[in-house]
Residue, then its C-alpha position, 0 to 999 in steps of 0.5 A: x849858624x842855622x846848622x846843629x853842630x854834629x858835636x860840640x867839645x873842646x880841641x885841647x893842645x898841651x895845655x891849652x884847650x880852645x872849645x869848638x863846634x863840628x859841623x858835617x861838611x857833606x849831605x846827602x846828594x841826589x838819590x831815586x829811593x824804591x819801596x817795595x809794592x805787591x804786584x797783584x793789589x799795587x799796594x806798599x810792602x810794611x815791616x813790623x817788628x815781630x817776636x817769634x812766638x809773641x808777635x808784632x810789639x811795642x816800639x817802647x818795649x825794644x831794648x838794645x842788648x849784646x849776644x854774648x853767647x847763642x841766645x843768651x843776651x847782656x841787657x843795656x838801656x841808654x841812659x848806661x850806654x851814655x854813662x861810659x866815661x871817655x875822654x874823647x867824649x868832651x875833648x879831642x886833644x892832639x897827641x901827634x902831627x904828621x906831613x899830610x903825604x904821610x897818611x895814605x888816602x885810603x885813611x880818610x873816611x868823612x870831613x867835618x867844618x870846625x869853628x870856634x864855639x865864641x868870640x872867647x876862643x877865637x884867638x886861640x882857634x885862628x892860632x892854631x890853624x895859622x900854625x897848621x898851615x906854617x907848618x904844612x902838618x895835620x893834627x892827629x887825635x881821637x873823638x868819640x861820637x854818636x857810640x864808637x872813637x874816631x882817629x880824627x885829623x885836623x887840619x887848616x881850611x880857608x877862616x877855618x879847619x876841617x876834620x876828618x875822621x880815618x878808618x882803623x888799620x883793621x878796617x882797611x884790607x890790605x892790597x897786598x892780597x889783590x895786587x899780588x897777580x899784578x905784572x911788576x915788568x916794565x911799560x914800554x917807554x913809547x906807551x908811556x910817554x904816549x899816557x903821560x902826554x895824554x894825561x897832561x893835555x886833560x890835566x886842569x884845576x878840580x871843578x866838584x861843581x861839574x860832575x853830576x849823577x847821571x844814574x840818577x838823571x837817567x832813573x828820572x827819565x825812565x820814572x817819567x817816562x814810564x809815568x806816561x805809559x811809554x813802554x821801554x825797549x829795553x833789547x834796544x837800548x842795552x845795545x846802544x852802549x859802549x861801541x867799542x865791546x869786546x874788540x881788542x884796541x892796538x893799545x899804541x893807536x888807541x893812545x896816539x887816536x885819544x891825542x888827536x892824531x899822535x899831536x902832542x902841544x895840547x892842542x885839540x885836533x882838527x876837526x873832520x871837517x877841516x881835516x887836510x888829511x885825504x881820506x883814503x879811497x876805496x873801491x866802489x865808494x862815493x866821494x864825500x859832498x864836500x870833496x872836490x876831486x882831483x884838478x886831472x880828473x875834472x879836466x877829463x870829466x869836462x873833455 
């Protein structure tokens, strides 16, 4: 496997230990990075590590310190930090099993792929994977990686398993402080029915490849235009946003329009060109090019 393991150790379930390797399941997406530029000279701004009263220092002279009091530090070197012994540095012990829905999604942080470390570990790995799949449970434990200990979950995934780091309770804001001012009243049943129908109509299978970062695409386009020396009319572009603006829209009408004039069959609404519903007349308005005049009107015109 070309990738480098993020962590190597063993998963332990009671008296069974399974050597595994863990790989990051995600990668950084496309992003536009900006540098700070000194406008008068057009040169890039750089940063130096300096000590007040001394000036720039060599990187080899920098060590880690913890400030326990104002201006007072405990100095630690890398060997001392690495020497902190935690069993979870090399062993992920599964101490509890729960239903996946028992854990609020807000606690899940980052996924990793888990694979057996070698052929000898494969049989025990497959047994654990299938036991998790059959029981529809996920295992919980704690694992030390990169300077901290995480709560992690393990679940079956295809031929392998996925480990996800979880946030601790004190890392998540309590929702109540944000939601307390939202009313508790029940919604209008007809509105609720329309909204549910709209959700059903737009329901499908998730495909991550259908989504991409449109902001990055727009920035790339902007950069290309600037490279070619094109001037940008920012005010005109800002005015081409959401045409709805700040107008108050009737919720019932908006939901019905979203469904295609109240169509609840799940079919796509007919296009305007094929619609059989005549448009309302307005004083002085000319009929559209493709519209047919009523038969009586045509007869009078010929007469």
